[in-house]
FIZA-509230 format. One line per field, with one value per residue (C-alpha): x, z, y; residue in one letter. Coordinates in nm, 2 decimals, m for minus. Layout:
N
x (X  ...)
z (Z  ...)
y (Y  ...)
type (A  ...)
This chain:
141
x (m4.03  m3.89  m4.07  m4.00  m3.62  m3.70  m3.89  m3.64  m3.33  m3.53  m3.59  m3.17  m3.12  m3.35  m3.21  m2.83  m2.93  m3.06  m2.76  m2.55  m2.74  m2.75  m2.38  m2.27  m2.30  m2.39  m2.71  m2.69  m2.79  m2.87  m3.08  m2.93  m2.72  m2.56  m2.45  m2.32  m2.11  m1.94  m1.89  m1.74  m1.52  m1.40  m1.34  m1.16  m0.91  m0.85  m0.78  m0.55  m0.40  m0.34  m0.18  0.09  0.20  0.27  0.45  0.66  0.71  0.83  1.24  1.34  1.73  1.94  1.94  2.26  2.05  1.69  1.66  1.66  1.41  1.02  0.66  0.37  m0.03  m0.16  m0.52  m0.84  m1.01  m1.43  m1.38  m1.14  m0.75  m0.49  m0.51  m0.17  0.18  0.47  0.82  1.07  1.41  1.36  1.68  1.60  1.24  1.04  0.88  0.62  0.54  0.47  0.24  0.04  m0.02  m0.11  m0.32  m0.52  m0.54  m0.66  m0.94  m1.01  m1.10  m1.26  m1.49  m1.57  m1.57  m1.89  m2.05  m2.08  m2.13  m1.76  m1.75  m1.43  m1.28  m1.22  m0.85  m0.60  m0.33  0.03  0.33  0.56  0.89  1.18  1.51  1.79  1.86  2.12  2.07  1.75  1.46  1.23  0.96  1.02  0.66)
z (2.08  1.84  1.54  1.61  1.57  1.25  1.10  1.20  1.04  0.73  0.67  0.75  0.53  0.26  0.27  0.26  m0.02  m0.22  m0.14  m0.25  m0.58  m0.65  m0.53  m0.78  m1.11  m1.21  m1.38  m1.76  m1.89  m2.23  m2.13  m2.41  m2.17  m2.47  m2.62  m2.27  m2.22  m2.57  m2.48  m2.12  m2.26  m2.51  m2.26  m2.01  m2.29  m2.41  m2.03  m2.02  m2.32  m2.23  m1.91  m2.09  m2.33  m1.98  m1.83  m2.14  m2.14  m1.78  m1.78  m1.45  m1.51  m1.54  m1.20  m0.93  m0.65  m0.53  m0.50  m0.89  m0.93  m0.97  m0.94  m1.10  m1.05  m1.25  m1.34  m1.15  m0.88  m0.90  m0.55  m0.70  m0.70  m0.86  m0.85  m0.80  m0.89  m1.13  m1.08  m1.32  m1.39  m1.53  m1.70  m1.93  m1.96  m2.25  m1.93  m2.17  m2.31  m2.02  m1.83  m2.14  m2.17  m1.81  m1.83  m2.11  m1.94  m1.63  m1.84  m2.00  m1.69  m1.52  m1.81  m1.78  m1.39  m1.43  m1.70  m1.53  m1.17  m1.02  m0.68  m0.47  m0.12  m0.09  0.11  0.02  m0.21  m0.14  m0.36  m0.29  m0.17  m0.39  m0.41  m0.63  m0.66  m0.91  m1.12  m1.14  m0.95  m0.76  m0.51  m0.14  0.01)
y (m8.09  m8.36  m8.23  m7.88  m7.99  m8.19  m7.92  m7.65  m7.85  m7.98  m7.57  m7.47  m7.78  m7.62  m7.29  m7.43  m7.61  m7.34  m7.11  m7.31  m7.34  m7.02  m6.93  m7.23  m7.01  m6.71  m6.64  m6.59  m6.23  m6.35  m6.60  m6.79  m7.07  m7.24  m6.93  m6.79  m7.07  m7.04  m6.72  m6.74  m6.99  m6.75  m6.51  m6.74  m6.85  m6.50  m6.40  m6.70  m6.63  m6.25  m6.35  m6.57  m6.29  m6.05  m6.34  m6.43  m6.01  m6.04  m6.13  m6.20  m6.21  m5.93  m5.77  m5.80  m5.69  m5.71  m5.38  m5.35  m5.62  m5.51  m5.61  m5.56  m5.61  m5.89  m5.91  m5.83  m6.02  m5.97  m5.76  m5.56  m5.53  m5.75  m6.15  m6.16  m6.01  m6.08  m6.02  m5.85  m5.71  m5.37  m5.38  m5.69  m5.65  m5.39  m5.25  m5.03  m5.34  m5.57  m5.28  m5.22  m5.64  m5.59  m5.34  m5.51  m5.82  m5.59  m5.44  m5.77  m5.91  m5.61  m5.65  m6.02  m6.04  m5.76  m5.93  m6.25  m6.13  m6.26  m6.23  m6.27  m6.22  m5.88  m5.86  m5.69  m5.84  m5.69  m5.73  m5.99  m5.93  m5.97  m6.14  m6.22  m6.57  m6.75  m6.42  m6.42  m6.19  m6.41  m6.36  m6.40  m6.46)
type (M  S  I  V  I  R  T  A  C  A  R  M  L  V  L  I  T  L  A  G  V  A  C  A  A  P  A  S  R  T  G  D  S  A  G  S  G  A  A  R  L  D  D  T  V  R  L  A  R  L  E  R  E  A  R  A  L  A  S  T  T  G  C  A  A  A  T  S  C  R  T  A  P  V  G  S  R  G  C  G  G  P  R  G  Y  V  V  Y  C  P  A  S  T  D  T  V  A  L  L  R  K  L  E  E  L  K  R  A  E  M  E  Y  N  E  R  E  G  V  V  S  T  C  E  M  R  M  P  P  G  V  T  V  Q  G  G  S  C  V  A  T  R)
């Protein structure tokens, strides 16, 4: 009985280890692991820059009431939908420029996710509630 349990445990350990290795990093689709690592780094730097640029466009001041504040989706997760939301006041934000930048970020992240085989949880992320505190729009949750 003891040998059967040890064999089953050993097989389980091997399966868990293989599953962990398989999930640790997506396989390179180019076959050039050194080049794809550099390309991945360039992509993540670009995505971070696009997000910084978008968030810089989102002004939170200028709204007197929470009903004037807005939210917009940020990025794209592997399973779809936004990674989060940015809160802004349309009275002091160039909304057209903000939404264009957020769309550019979303497209770039969707392409990256597909190319790199990125996966994520598939829960639905809803926009946060908003309120005005100290003259600025802020997320409530």
